Backbone atoms as SQL, in Angstrom:
CREATE TABLE atoms (id INTEGER PRIMARY KEY, chain TEXT, resi INTEGER, resn TEXT, atom TEXT, x REAL, y REAL, z REAL);
INSERT INTO atoms VALUES
  (1, 'A', 1, 'UNK', 'N', 8.383, 25.731, 16.311),
  (2, 'A', 1, 'UNK', 'CA', 8.610, 25.749, 14.873),
  (3, 'A', 1, 'UNK', 'C', 8.554, 24.323, 14.316),
  (4, 'A', 2, 'UNK', 'N', 7.399, 23.944, 13.861),
  (5, 'A', 2, 'UNK', 'CA', 7.235, 22.619, 13.275),
  (6, 'A', 2, 'UNK', 'C', 7.522, 22.722, 11.781),
  (7, 'A', 3, 'UNK', 'N', 8.462, 21.932, 11.281),
  (8, 'A', 3, 'UNK', 'CA', 8.764, 21.993, 9.851),
  (9, 'A', 3, 'UNK', 'C', 7.617, 21.404, 9.033),
  (10, 'A', 4, 'UNK', 'N', 7.468, 21.853, 7.796),
  (11, 'A', 4, 'UNK', 'CA', 6.412, 21.279, 6.959),
  (12, 'A', 4, 'UNK', 'C', 6.699, 19.811, 6.655),
  (13, 'A', 5, 'UNK', 'N', 5.641, 19.037, 6.631),
  (14, 'A', 5, 'UNK', 'CA', 5.751, 17.625, 6.277),
  (15, 'A', 5, 'UNK', 'C', 4.606, 17.316, 5.312),
  (16, 'A', 6, 'UNK', 'N', 4.777, 17.731, 4.069),
  (17, 'A', 6, 'UNK', 'CA', 3.687, 17.695, 3.093),
  (18, 'A', 6, 'UNK', 'C', 3.442, 16.290, 2.515),
  (19, 'A', 7, 'UNK', 'N', 2.789, 15.451, 3.282),
  (20, 'A', 7, 'UNK', 'CA', 2.590, 14.071, 2.849),
  (21, 'A', 7, 'UNK', 'C', 1.684, 13.961, 1.622),
  (22, 'A', 8, 'UNK', 'N', 0.682, 14.838, 1.507),
  (23, 'A', 8, 'UNK', 'CA', -0.176, 14.795, 0.316),
  (24, 'A', 8, 'UNK', 'C', 0.626, 15.205, -0.921),
  (25, 'A', 9, 'UNK', 'N', 1.393, 16.264, -0.800),
  (26, 'A', 9, 'UNK', 'CA', 2.203, 16.735, -1.924),
  (27, 'A', 9, 'UNK', 'C', 3.190, 15.650, -2.367),
  (28, 'A', 10, 'UNK', 'N', 3.860, 15.006, -1.398),
  (29, 'A', 10, 'UNK', 'CA', 4.808, 13.941, -1.748),
  (30, 'A', 10, 'UNK', 'C', 4.103, 12.796, -2.456),
  (31, 'A', 11, 'UNK', 'N', 2.921, 12.431, -1.973),
  (32, 'A', 11, 'UNK', 'CA', 2.173, 11.339, -2.597),
  (33, 'A', 11, 'UNK', 'C', 1.821, 11.699, -4.038),
  (34, 'A', 12, 'UNK', 'N', 1.326, 12.896, -4.240),
  (35, 'A', 12, 'UNK', 'CA', 0.947, 13.328, -5.587),
  (36, 'A', 12, 'UNK', 'C', 2.171, 13.341, -6.501),
  (37, 'A', 13, 'UNK', 'N', 3.255, 13.934, -6.034),
  (38, 'A', 13, 'UNK', 'CA', 4.475, 14.018, -6.852),
  (39, 'A', 13, 'UNK', 'C', 5.006, 12.627, -7.209),
  (40, 'A', 14, 'UNK', 'N', 4.920, 11.699, -6.264),
  (41, 'A', 14, 'UNK', 'CA', 5.486, 10.365, -6.489),
  (42, 'A', 14, 'UNK', 'C', 4.593, 9.441, -7.303),
  (43, 'A', 15, 'UNK', 'N', 3.289, 9.697, -7.369),
  (44, 'A', 15, 'UNK', 'CA', 2.380, 8.717, -7.968),
  (45, 'A', 15, 'UNK', 'C', 1.437, 9.255, -9.039),
  (46, 'A', 16, 'UNK', 'N', 1.365, 10.565, -9.260),
  (47, 'A', 16, 'UNK', 'CA', 0.343, 11.123, -10.148),
  (48, 'A', 16, 'UNK', 'C', 0.393, 10.558, -11.565),
  (49, 'A', 17, 'UNK', 'N', 1.561, 10.211, -12.054),
  (50, 'A', 17, 'UNK', 'CA', 1.669, 9.669, -13.419),
  (51, 'A', 17, 'UNK', 'C', 1.085, 8.262, -13.520),
  (52, 'A', 18, 'UNK', 'N', 0.930, 7.586, -12.392),
  (53, 'A', 18, 'UNK', 'CA', 0.367, 6.228, -12.379),
  (54, 'A', 18, 'UNK', 'C', -1.160, 6.239, -12.433),
  (55, 'A', 19, 'UNK', 'N', -1.785, 7.304, -11.967),
  (56, 'A', 19, 'UNK', 'CA', -3.217, 7.278, -11.707),
  (57, 'A', 19, 'UNK', 'C', -4.087, 7.204, -12.955),
  (58, 'A', 20, 'UNK', 'N', -3.749, 7.936, -14.009),
  (59, 'A', 20, 'UNK', 'CA', -4.582, 7.889, -15.224),
  (60, 'A', 20, 'UNK', 'C', -4.532, 6.515, -15.882),
  (61, 'A', 21, 'UNK', 'N', -3.347, 5.949, -16.118),
  (62, 'A', 21, 'UNK', 'CA', -3.339, 4.602, -16.708),
  (63, 'A', 21, 'UNK', 'C', -4.018, 3.566, -15.800),
  (64, 'A', 22, 'UNK', 'N', -3.825, 3.697, -14.509),
  (65, 'A', 22, 'UNK', 'CA', -4.468, 2.771, -13.578),
  (66, 'A', 22, 'UNK', 'C', -5.978, 2.905, -13.654),
  (67, 'A', 23, 'UNK', 'N', -6.484, 4.153, -13.683),
  (68, 'A', 23, 'UNK', 'CA', -7.929, 4.361, -13.782),
  (69, 'A', 23, 'UNK', 'C', -8.467, 3.749, -15.068),
  (70, 'A', 24, 'UNK', 'N', -7.773, 3.940, -16.178),
  (71, 'A', 24, 'UNK', 'CA', -8.217, 3.356, -17.443),
  (72, 'A', 24, 'UNK', 'C', -8.290, 1.840, -17.363),
  (73, 'A', 25, 'UNK', 'N', -7.303, 1.219, -16.740),
  (74, 'A', 25, 'UNK', 'CA', -7.329, -0.238, -16.565),
  (75, 'A', 25, 'UNK', 'C', -8.466, -0.664, -15.649),
  (76, 'A', 26, 'UNK', 'N', -8.681, 0.090, -14.566),
  (77, 'A', 26, 'UNK', 'CA', -9.766, -0.238, -13.641),
  (78, 'A', 26, 'UNK', 'C', -11.130, -0.069, -14.308),
  (79, 'A', 27, 'UNK', 'N', -11.251, 0.920, -15.171),
  (80, 'A', 27, 'UNK', 'CA', -12.495, 1.142, -15.901),
  (81, 'A', 27, 'UNK', 'C', -12.790, -0.055, -16.804),
  (82, 'A', 28, 'UNK', 'N', -11.782, -0.524, -17.508),
  (83, 'A', 28, 'UNK', 'CA', -11.954, -1.713, -18.367),
  (84, 'A', 28, 'UNK', 'C', -12.284, -2.938, -17.523),
  (85, 'A', 29, 'UNK', 'N', -11.546, -3.110, -16.434),
  (86, 'A', 29, 'UNK', 'CA', -11.745, -4.273, -15.552),
  (87, 'A', 29, 'UNK', 'C', -13.160, -4.294, -14.965),
  (88, 'A', 30, 'UNK', 'N', -13.727, -3.108, -14.725),
  (89, 'A', 30, 'UNK', 'CA', -15.058, -3.007, -14.121),
  (90, 'A', 30, 'UNK', 'C', -16.156, -2.775, -15.157),
  (91, 'A', 31, 'UNK', 'N', -15.886, -3.157, -16.394),
  (92, 'A', 31, 'UNK', 'CA', -16.900, -3.093, -17.438),
  (93, 'A', 31, 'UNK', 'C', -17.418, -1.690, -17.712),
  (94, 'A', 32, 'UNK', 'N', -16.580, -0.684, -17.545),
  (95, 'A', 32, 'UNK', 'CA', -16.981, 0.688, -17.798),
  (96, 'A', 32, 'UNK', 'C', -17.698, 1.356, -16.645),
  (97, 'A', 33, 'UNK', 'N', -17.801, 0.674, -15.506),
  (98, 'A', 33, 'UNK', 'CA', -18.477, 1.252, -14.337),
  (99, 'A', 33, 'UNK', 'C', -17.540, 2.270, -13.687),
  (100, 'A', 34, 'UNK', 'N', -17.870, 3.539, -13.875),
  (101, 'A', 34, 'UNK', 'CA', -17.026, 4.633, -13.405),
  (102, 'A', 34, 'UNK', 'C', -16.932, 4.649, -11.878),
  (103, 'A', 35, 'UNK', 'N', -18.062, 4.446, -11.189),
  (104, 'A', 35, 'UNK', 'CA', -18.044, 4.463, -9.720),
  (105, 'A', 35, 'UNK', 'C', -17.132, 3.374, -9.159),
  (106, 'A', 36, 'UNK', 'N', -17.211, 2.175, -9.724),
  (107, 'A', 36, 'UNK', 'CA', -16.337, 1.090, -9.245),
  (108, 'A', 36, 'UNK', 'C', -14.873, 1.406, -9.532),
  (109, 'A', 37, 'UNK', 'N', -14.610, 1.963, -10.702),
  (110, 'A', 37, 'UNK', 'CA', -13.229, 2.305, -11.053),
  (111, 'A', 37, 'UNK', 'C', -12.680, 3.380, -10.117),
  (112, 'A', 38, 'UNK', 'N', -13.492, 4.426, -9.860),
  (113, 'A', 38, 'UNK', 'CA', -13.039, 5.475, -8.949),
  (114, 'A', 38, 'UNK', 'C', -12.866, 4.952, -7.528),
  (115, 'A', 39, 'UNK', 'N', -13.743, 4.068, -7.073),
  (116, 'A', 39, 'UNK', 'CA', -13.592, 3.495, -5.734),
  (117, 'A', 39, 'UNK', 'C', -12.325, 2.660, -5.634),
  (118, 'A', 40, 'UNK', 'N', -12.036, 1.895, -6.661),
  (119, 'A', 40, 'UNK', 'CA', -10.801, 1.105, -6.655),
  (120, 'A', 40, 'UNK', 'C', -9.574, 2.011, -6.667),
  (121, 'A', 41, 'UNK', 'N', -9.625, 3.066, -7.475),
  (122, 'A', 41, 'UNK', 'CA', -8.520, 4.024, -7.511),
  (123, 'A', 41, 'UNK', 'C', -8.375, 4.718, -6.160),
  (124, 'A', 42, 'UNK', 'N', -9.495, 5.060, -5.538),
  (125, 'A', 42, 'UNK', 'CA', -9.449, 5.684, -4.216),
  (126, 'A', 42, 'UNK', 'C', -8.738, 4.808, -3.199),
  (127, 'A', 43, 'UNK', 'N', -9.008, 3.508, -3.242),
  (128, 'A', 43, 'UNK', 'CA', -8.343, 2.581, -2.316),
  (129, 'A', 43, 'UNK', 'C', -6.834, 2.553, -2.551),
  (130, 'A', 44, 'UNK', 'N', -6.440, 2.591, -3.817),
  (131, 'A', 44, 'UNK', 'CA', -5.008, 2.598, -4.141),
  (132, 'A', 44, 'UNK', 'C', -4.352, 3.879, -3.631),
  (133, 'A', 45, 'UNK', 'N', -4.975, 5.018, -3.913),
  (134, 'A', 45, 'UNK', 'CA', -4.401, 6.297, -3.495),
  (135, 'A', 45, 'UNK', 'C', -4.366, 6.395, -1.978),
  (136, 'A', 46, 'UNK', 'N', -5.393, 5.897, -1.300),
  (137, 'A', 46, 'UNK', 'CA', -5.375, 5.868, 0.168),
  (138, 'A', 46, 'UNK', 'C', -4.133, 5.121, 0.656),
  (139, 'A', 47, 'UNK', 'N', -3.876, 3.969, 0.088),
  (140, 'A', 47, 'UNK', 'CA', -2.697, 3.194, 0.484),
  (141, 'A', 47, 'UNK', 'C', -1.409, 3.957, 0.238),
  (142, 'A', 48, 'UNK', 'N', -1.361, 4.691, -0.858),
  (143, 'A', 48, 'UNK', 'CA', -0.162, 5.470, -1.167),
  (144, 'A', 48, 'UNK', 'C', 0.015, 6.628, -0.185),
  (145, 'A', 49, 'UNK', 'N', -1.079, 7.284, 0.193),
  (146, 'A', 49, 'UNK', 'CA', -0.997, 8.378, 1.173),
  (147, 'A', 49, 'UNK', 'C', -0.524, 7.834, 2.523),
  (148, 'A', 50, 'UNK', 'N', -1.099, 6.723, 2.958),
  (149, 'A', 50, 'UNK', 'CA', -0.689, 6.121, 4.238),
  (150, 'A', 50, 'UNK', 'C', 0.785, 5.720, 4.185),
  (151, 'A', 51, 'UNK', 'N', 1.201, 5.139, 3.070),
  (152, 'A', 51, 'UNK', 'CA', 2.610, 4.765, 2.931),
  (153, 'A', 51, 'UNK', 'C', 3.517, 5.985, 3.029),
  (154, 'A', 52, 'UNK', 'N', 3.097, 7.100, 2.437),
  (155, 'A', 52, 'UNK', 'CA', 3.901, 8.325, 2.528),
  (156, 'A', 52, 'UNK', 'C', 3.949, 8.840, 3.955),
  (157, 'A', 53, 'UNK', 'N', 2.830, 8.785, 4.670),
  (158, 'A', 53, 'UNK', 'CA', 2.834, 9.205, 6.072),
  (159, 'A', 53, 'UNK', 'C', 3.833, 8.377, 6.867),
  (160, 'A', 54, 'UNK', 'N', 3.865, 7.081, 6.609),
  (161, 'A', 54, 'UNK', 'CA', 4.747, 6.174, 7.362),
  (162, 'A', 54, 'UNK', 'C', 6.196, 6.286, 6.898),
  (163, 'A', 55, 'UNK', 'N', 6.413, 6.376, 5.598),
  (164, 'A', 55, 'UNK', 'CA', 7.770, 6.266, 5.044),
  (165, 'A', 55, 'UNK', 'C', 8.255, 7.491, 4.281),
  (166, 'A', 56, 'UNK', 'N', 7.520, 8.598, 4.346),
  (167, 'A', 56, 'UNK', 'CA', 7.883, 9.779, 3.575),
  (168, 'A', 56, 'UNK', 'C', 9.235, 10.356, 3.963),
  (169, 'A', 57, 'UNK', 'N', 9.747, 11.150, 3.058),
  (170, 'A', 57, 'UNK', 'CA', 11.047, 11.791, 3.261),
  (171, 'A', 57, 'UNK', 'C', 10.813, 13.138, 3.939),
  (172, 'A', 58, 'UNK', 'N', 10.811, 13.134, 5.269),
  (173, 'A', 58, 'UNK', 'CA', 10.512, 14.333, 6.039),
  (174, 'A', 58, 'UNK', 'C', 11.690, 14.703, 6.929),
  (175, 'A', 59, 'UNK', 'N', 11.736, 15.984, 7.272),
  (176, 'A', 59, 'UNK', 'CA', 12.729, 16.446, 8.232),
  (177, 'A', 59, 'UNK', 'C', 12.508, 15.689, 9.548),
  (178, 'A', 60, 'UNK', 'N', 13.582, 15.261, 10.204),
  (179, 'A', 60, 'UNK', 'CA', 13.430, 14.503, 11.451),
  (180, 'A', 60, 'UNK', 'C', 12.758, 15.320, 12.554),
  (181, 'A', 61, 'UNK', 'N', 12.229, 14.617, 13.515),
  (182, 'A', 61, 'UNK', 'CA', 11.662, 15.272, 14.695),
  (183, 'A', 61, 'UNK', 'C', 12.768, 15.955, 15.500),
  (184, 'A', 62, 'UNK', 'N', 12.370, 16.952, 16.252),
  (185, 'A', 62, 'UNK', 'CA', 13.300, 17.626, 17.166),
  (186, 'A', 62, 'UNK', 'C', 13.655, 16.663, 18.299),
  (187, 'A', 63, 'UNK', 'N', 14.820, 16.814, 18.899),
  (188, 'A', 63, 'UNK', 'CA', 15.202, 15.951, 20.025),
  (189, 'A', 63, 'UNK', 'C', 14.151, 15.945, 21.140),
  (190, 'A', 64, 'UNK', 'N', 13.528, 17.082, 21.404),
  (191, 'A', 64, 'UNK', 'CA', 12.496, 17.127, 22.456),
  (192, 'A', 64, 'UNK', 'C', 11.279, 16.283, 22.075),
  (193, 'A', 65, 'UNK', 'N', 10.933, 16.266, 20.799),
  (194, 'A', 65, 'UNK', 'CA', 9.809, 15.446, 20.336),
  (195, 'A', 65, 'UNK', 'C', 10.155, 13.972, 20.415),
  (196, 'A', 66, 'UNK', 'N', 11.358, 13.635, 20.028),
  (197, 'A', 66, 'UNK', 'CA', 11.805, 12.242, 20.110),
  (198, 'A', 66, 'UNK', 'C', 11.766, 11.775, 21.557),
  (199, 'A', 67, 'UNK', 'N', 12.205, 12.620, 22.468),
  (200, 'A', 67, 'UNK', 'CA', 12.184, 12.259, 23.891),
  (201, 'A', 67, 'UNK', 'C', 10.753, 12.040, 24.375),
  (202, 'A', 68, 'UNK', 'N', 9.830, 12.868, 23.940),
  (203, 'A', 68, 'UNK', 'CA', 8.428, 12.748, 24.349),
  (204, 'A', 68, 'UNK', 'C', 7.784, 11.491, 23.766),
  (205, 'A', 69, 'UNK', 'N', 8.022, 11.254, 22.452),
  (206, 'A', 69, 'UNK', 'CA', 7.397, 10.121, 21.776),
  (207, 'A', 69, 'UNK', 'C', 8.115, 8.809, 22.059),
  (208, 'A', 70, 'UNK', 'N', 9.413, 8.886, 22.240),
  (209, 'A', 70, 'UNK', 'CA', 10.203, 7.677, 22.432),
  (210, 'A', 70, 'UNK', 'C', 10.741, 7.110, 21.135),
  (211, 'A', 71, 'UNK', 'N', 10.489, 7.793, 20.033),
  (212, 'A', 71, 'UNK', 'CA', 10.996, 7.353, 18.734),
  (213, 'A', 71, 'UNK', 'C', 10.980, 8.541, 17.772),
  (214, 'A', 72, 'UNK', 'N', 11.736, 8.417, 16.679),
  (215, 'A', 72, 'UNK', 'CA', 11.816, 9.496, 15.691),
  (216, 'A', 72, 'UNK', 'C', 11.100, 9.070, 14.420),
  (217, 'A', 73, 'UNK', 'N', 9.801, 9.259, 14.386),
  (218, 'A', 73, 'UNK', 'CA', 9.007, 8.962, 13.195),
  (219, 'A', 73, 'UNK', 'C', 8.063, 10.129, 12.981),
  (220, 'A', 74, 'UNK', 'N', 8.464, 11.106, 12.128),
  (221, 'A', 74, 'UNK', 'CA', 7.580, 12.235, 11.887),
  (222, 'A', 74, 'UNK', 'C', 6.195, 11.774, 11.425),
  (223, 'A', 75, 'UNK', 'N', 5.181, 12.497, 11.842),
  (224, 'A', 75, 'UNK', 'CA', 3.772, 12.277, 11.507),
  (225, 'A', 75, 'UNK', 'C', 3.161, 11.049, 12.176),
  (226, 'A', 76, 'UNK', 'N', 3.924, 10.336, 12.981),
  (227, 'A', 76, 'UNK', 'CA', 3.374, 9.168, 13.679),
  (228, 'A', 76, 'UNK', 'C', 3.519, 9.409, 15.173),
  (229, 'A', 77, 'UNK', 'N', 2.421, 9.342, 15.868),
  (230, 'A', 77, 'UNK', 'CA', 2.432, 9.397, 17.333),
  (231, 'A', 77, 'UNK', 'C', 1.357, 8.451, 17.843),
  (232, 'A', 78, 'UNK', 'N', 0.101, 8.791, 17.603),
  (233, 'A', 78, 'UNK', 'CA', -0.994, 7.906, 18.015),
  (234, 'A', 78, 'UNK', 'C', -1.504, 7.062, 16.849),
  (235, 'A', 79, 'UNK', 'N', -1.071, 7.348, 15.650),
  (236, 'A', 79, 'UNK', 'CA', -1.523, 6.727, 14.400),
  (237, 'A', 79, 'UNK', 'C', -2.914, 7.180, 13.973),
  (238, 'A', 80, 'UNK', 'N', -3.495, 8.139, 14.695),
  (239, 'A', 80, 'UNK', 'CA', -4.826, 8.627, 14.330),
  (240, 'A', 80, 'UNK', 'C', -4.852, 9.211, 12.920),
  (241, 'A', 81, 'UNK', 'N', -3.830, 9.962, 12.549),
  (242, 'A', 81, 'UNK', 'CA', -3.847, 10.595, 11.234),
  (243, 'A', 81, 'UNK', 'C', -3.810, 9.544, 10.127),
  (244, 'A', 82, 'UNK', 'N', -2.865, 8.624, 10.186),
  (245, 'A', 82, 'UNK', 'CA', -2.777, 7.625, 9.118),
  (246, 'A', 82, 'UNK', 'C', -3.995, 6.712, 9.101),
  (247, 'A', 83, 'UNK', 'N', -4.596, 6.485, 10.251),
  (248, 'A', 83, 'UNK', 'CA', -5.792, 5.651, 10.307),
  (249, 'A', 83, 'UNK', 'C', -7.046, 6.393, 9.850),
  (250, 'A', 84, 'UNK', 'N', -6.949, 7.705, 9.714),
  (251, 'A', 84, 'UNK', 'CA', -8.097, 8.514, 9.302),
  (252, 'A', 84, 'UNK', 'C', -8.142, 8.770, 7.800),
  (253, 'A', 85, 'UNK', 'N', -7.125, 8.376, 7.079),
  (254, 'A', 85, 'UNK', 'CA', -7.109, 8.610, 5.638),
  (255, 'A', 85, 'UNK', 'C', -8.217, 7.780, 5.001),
  (256, 'A', 86, 'UNK', 'N', -8.998, 8.421, 4.135),
  (257, 'A', 86, 'UNK', 'CA', -10.089, 7.731, 3.468),
  (258, 'A', 86, 'UNK', 'C', -10.393, 8.443, 2.165),
  (259, 'A', 87, 'UNK', 'N', -11.363, 7.991, 1.450),
  (260, 'A', 87, 'UNK', 'CA', -11.767, 8.601, 0.190),
  (261, 'A', 87, 'UNK', 'C', -13.280, 8.457, 0.041),
  (262, 'A', 88, 'UNK', 'N', -13.818, 9.262, -0.850),
  (263, 'A', 88, 'UNK', 'CA', -15.231, 9.175, -1.188),
  (264, 'A', 88, 'UNK', 'C', -15.388, 9.524, -2.658),
  (265, 'A', 89, 'UNK', 'N', -16.246, 8.799, -3.317),
  (266, 'A', 89, 'UNK', 'CA', -16.597, 9.115, -4.701),
  (267, 'A', 89, 'UNK', 'C', -17.873, 9.940, -4.628),
  (268, 'A', 90, 'UNK', 'N', -17.792, 11.167, -5.116),
  (269, 'A', 90, 'UNK', 'CA', -18.923, 12.076, -5.061),
  (270, 'A', 90, 'UNK', 'C', -19.530, 12.181, -6.450),
  (271, 'A', 91, 'UNK', 'N', -20.796, 11.889, -6.503),
  (272, 'A', 91, 'UNK', 'CA', -21.489, 11.884, -7.790),
  (273, 'A', 91, 'UNK', 'C', -21.624, 13.307, -8.309),
  (274, 'A', 92, 'UNK', 'N', -21.255, 13.508, -9.548),
  (275, 'A', 92, 'UNK', 'CA', -21.360, 14.818, -10.165),
  (276, 'A', 92, 'UNK', 'C', -22.709, 15.022, -10.825),
  (277, 'A', 93, 'UNK', 'N', -22.860, 16.145, -11.471),
  (278, 'A', 93, 'UNK', 'CA', -24.091, 16.442, -12.207),
  (279, 'A', 93, 'UNK', 'C', -24.207, 15.508, -13.404),
  (280, 'A', 94, 'UNK', 'N', -25.404, 15.070, -13.656),
  (281, 'A', 94, 'UNK', 'CA', -25.624, 14.175, -14.805),
  (282, 'A', 94, 'UNK', 'C', -26.461, 14.860, -15.845);
């Protein structure tokens, strides 16, 4: 029975109000270049998702998991998941 550890949901709940104003600022900073603004926003959101994986408010690991891993850090074992977080800007219809 693995408890849910919704890192994406926590990231969205904690940061979604920041993203629109940030995107607007990035759009201005990049001279109206939407792709550059979205790429910059993607990098920010990636950092926020990784931070949530590392520091999120999750139910602790079971004692057996702690014994196996040697530490109590939910969602962290090999770091493959946090190292795999990425983003892509997908071009829409024009």
